[in-house]
Structure formats: structure tokens, C-alpha cells
N, CA, C and O of each residue as an XYZ file, in Angstrom:
248
protein
N     -10.808     -0.028     -3.030
C     -10.638     -1.293     -3.680
C      -9.624     -2.156     -2.923
O      -9.900     -3.322     -2.644
N      -8.477     -1.610     -2.594
C      -7.441     -2.396     -1.918
C      -7.923     -2.886     -0.554
O      -7.690     -4.040     -0.196
N      -8.586     -2.026      0.202
C      -9.101     -2.437      1.513
C     -10.074     -3.595      1.361
O     -10.038     -4.550      2.137
N     -10.940     -3.509      0.363
C     -11.922     -4.567      0.137
C     -11.235     -5.897     -0.151
O     -11.621     -6.930      0.396
N     -10.216     -5.874     -1.010
C      -9.478     -7.094     -1.346
C      -8.830     -7.675     -0.096
O      -8.943     -8.872      0.167
N      -8.159     -6.838      0.665
C      -7.482     -7.312      1.872
C      -8.480     -7.850      2.892
O      -8.235     -8.872      3.532
N      -9.597     -7.160      3.036
C     -10.639     -7.629      3.961
C     -11.189     -8.979      3.520
O     -11.373     -9.870      4.350
N     -11.455     -9.144      2.225
C     -11.980    -10.412      1.710
C     -11.006    -11.561      1.928
O     -11.414    -12.704      2.134
N      -9.718    -11.249      1.880
C      -8.692    -12.272      2.080
C      -8.381    -12.499      3.558
O      -7.640    -13.421      3.900
N      -8.939    -11.667      4.436
C      -8.684    -11.798      5.859
C      -7.286    -11.359      6.264
O      -6.736    -11.845      7.252
N      -6.716    -10.441      5.501
C      -5.359     -9.958      5.754
C      -5.410     -8.784      6.731
O      -6.200     -7.856      6.559
N      -4.564     -8.834      7.749
C      -4.443     -7.702      8.661
C      -3.560     -6.655      8.001
O      -2.559     -6.985      7.365
N      -3.934     -5.403      8.154
C      -3.152     -4.317      7.573
C      -3.322     -3.075      8.427
O      -4.217     -2.992      9.268
N      -2.453     -2.123      8.194
C      -2.502     -0.867      8.933
C      -2.690      0.265      7.925
O      -1.937      0.368      6.956
N      -3.675      1.099      8.147
C      -3.920      2.252      7.294
C      -3.162      3.440      7.875
O      -3.275      3.747      9.061
N      -2.397      4.095      7.028
C      -1.661      5.284      7.446
C      -2.102      6.423      6.532
O      -1.974      6.329      5.312
N      -2.611      7.476      7.112
C      -3.094      8.629      6.355
C      -1.922      9.560      6.059
O      -1.392     10.207      6.963
N      -1.520      9.626      4.792
C      -0.368     10.454      4.430
C      -0.675     11.944      4.550
O       0.238     12.769      4.520
N      -1.949     12.291      4.684
C      -2.306     13.693      4.916
C      -2.039     14.091      6.366
O      -1.870     15.272      6.668
N      -2.002     13.110      7.256
C      -1.798     13.390      8.678
C      -0.430     12.959      9.184
O      -0.001     13.408     10.247
N       0.258     12.106      8.452
C       1.549     11.573      8.887
C       2.631     12.028      7.907
O       2.795     11.464      6.825
N       3.355     13.052      8.311
C       4.360     13.666      7.440
C       5.463     12.687      7.040
O       5.898     12.685      5.888
N       5.913     11.867      7.963
C       6.965     10.886      7.670
C       6.462      9.849      6.664
O       7.188      9.472      5.745
N       5.238      9.395      6.835
C       4.664      8.434      5.892
C       4.543      9.063      4.505
O       4.834      8.415      3.500
N       4.121     10.306      4.452
C       4.005     11.003      3.168
C       5.369     11.086      2.488
O       5.474     10.880      1.278
N       6.395     11.381      3.247
C       7.755     11.467      2.683
C       8.181     10.123      2.104
O       8.734     10.061      1.006
N       7.922      9.051      2.844
C       8.318      7.719      2.377
C       7.547      7.313      1.123
O       8.123      6.741      0.197
N       6.249      7.608      1.090
C       5.449      7.302     -0.098
C       5.972      8.095     -1.295
O       6.091      7.555     -2.395
N       6.277      9.349     -1.087
C       6.784     10.183     -2.176
C       8.140      9.694     -2.674
O       8.417      9.759     -3.871
N       8.982      9.209     -1.774
C      10.282      8.651     -2.184
C      10.094      7.458     -3.114
O      10.862      7.278     -4.059
N       9.095      6.660     -2.854
C       8.853      5.449     -3.643
C       8.121      5.737     -4.954
O       8.107      4.898     -5.854
N       7.513      6.920     -5.064
C       6.673      7.238     -6.215
C       7.125      8.487     -6.969
O       6.306      9.253     -7.477
N       8.435      8.675     -7.030
C       9.014      9.779     -7.818
C       8.402     11.135     -7.478
O       8.108     11.940     -8.361
N       8.216     11.372     -6.173
C       7.721     12.657     -5.706
C       6.213     12.773     -5.620
O       5.696     13.812     -5.208
N       5.496     11.723     -6.003
C       4.044     11.751     -5.965
C       3.503     11.071     -4.705
O       4.091     10.115     -4.200
N       2.393     11.575     -4.216
C       1.712     10.953     -3.065
C       0.685      9.952     -3.572
O      -0.508     10.093     -3.305
N       1.134      8.965     -4.287
C       0.239      7.974     -4.862
C      -0.205      6.989     -3.795
O       0.615      6.383     -3.106
N      -1.518      6.840     -3.670
C      -2.071      5.879     -2.725
C      -3.092      5.015     -3.450
O      -3.787      5.510     -4.338
N      -3.201      3.763     -3.105
C      -2.446      3.133     -2.033
C      -1.043      2.746     -2.475
O      -0.813      2.351     -3.618
N      -0.125      2.870     -1.546
C       1.235      2.374     -1.702
C       1.456      1.401     -0.551
O       1.209      1.726      0.610
N       1.920      0.218     -0.887
C       2.104     -0.840      0.098
C       3.573     -1.175      0.270
O       4.350     -1.133     -0.683
N       3.943     -1.507      1.495
C       5.240     -2.118      1.744
C       4.939     -3.530      2.234
O       4.347     -3.729      3.295
N       5.361     -4.499      1.436
C       5.111     -5.904      1.751
C       6.445     -6.630      1.727
O       7.125     -6.667      0.701
N       6.813     -7.205      2.859
C       8.084     -7.926      2.984
C       9.265     -7.088      2.506
O      10.173     -7.599      1.850
N       9.247     -5.797      2.838
C      10.361     -4.915      2.522
C      10.346     -4.327      1.121
O      11.169     -3.464      0.815
N       9.439     -4.764      0.265
C       9.342     -4.222     -1.098
C       8.132     -3.283     -1.179
O       7.153     -3.446     -0.450
N       8.219     -2.306     -2.071
C       7.164     -1.314     -2.225
C       6.358     -1.573     -3.487
O       6.906     -1.952     -4.523
N       5.031     -1.361     -3.386
C       4.119     -1.570     -4.509
C       3.136     -0.404     -4.542
O       2.560     -0.035     -3.518
N       2.953      0.162     -5.711
C       2.074      1.305     -5.872
C       0.817      0.910     -6.616
O       0.866      0.466     -7.763
N      -0.307      1.077     -5.946
C      -1.625      0.872     -6.527
C      -1.734     -0.418     -7.354
O      -2.117     -0.367     -8.523
N      -1.403     -1.564     -6.761
C      -1.487     -2.821     -7.522
C      -2.942     -3.177     -7.829
O      -3.849     -2.855     -7.061
N      -3.146     -3.843     -8.958
C      -4.499     -4.289     -9.294
C      -4.886     -5.417     -8.330
O      -4.011     -5.990     -7.680
N      -6.177     -5.745     -8.227
C      -6.626     -6.735     -7.248
C      -5.919     -8.084     -7.347
O      -5.563     -8.664     -6.322
N      -5.709     -8.592     -8.556
C      -5.053     -9.895     -8.711
C      -3.606     -9.848     -8.230
O      -3.127    -10.788     -7.595
N      -2.921     -8.763     -8.529
C      -1.531     -8.617     -8.081
C      -1.470     -8.502     -6.569
O      -0.617     -9.120     -5.933
N      -2.360     -7.722     -5.990
C      -2.383     -7.566     -4.540
C      -2.639     -8.910     -3.864
O      -1.994     -9.241     -2.868
N      -3.560     -9.667     -4.394
C      -3.840    -10.996     -3.820
C      -2.612    -11.891     -3.902
O      -2.280    -12.583     -2.940
N      -1.936    -11.881     -5.047
C      -0.727    -12.691     -5.212
C       0.348    -12.253     -4.220
O       1.030    -13.094     -3.634
N       0.502    -10.950     -4.028
C       1.527    -10.436     -3.121
C       1.278    -10.848     -1.668
O       2.212    -11.223     -0.961
N       0.045    -10.779     -1.233
C      -0.219    -11.079      0.175
C      -0.302    -12.573      0.445
O      -0.109    -13.016      1.577
N      -0.583    -13.334     -0.572
C      -0.627    -14.797     -0.390
C       0.747    -15.427     -0.541
O       0.958    -16.577     -0.154
N       1.681    -14.669     -1.108
C       3.051    -15.166     -1.257
C       3.161    -16.047     -2.385
O       4.245    -16.560     -2.664
């Protein structure tokens, strides 16, 4: 869902697989009380966990 929203908005993003990137998994878990919740986004230095489509659009459009 998140990829589709970002693609529709023409937003560039980087996918990081937390199953393959141990450091990324650690950072995601730090932001989600020990859980590997995905998608987790870092946008302008702030972290967002699994935002709904409208929230994600608002975040990337500023």
C-alpha cells in the first residue's frame, strides 16, 4: 500500500529490507518498542509507523 501511494505521488524512496539489513532492523525496532513493524518511515528526521494513505500523502507533500 505505501509503495503504491508513493509511486502515485511520484515520490522517490529507498526500500530497506529489515530481514537483510541488521542495522536497519535495529533502528526500526528502536522506533517501534521492540517490534519490526513495517513500513516504518523516516521523513525529515521524524519517524512514522505504518501511516494510512492520507497521512502518508500529507507527510510527503509537506
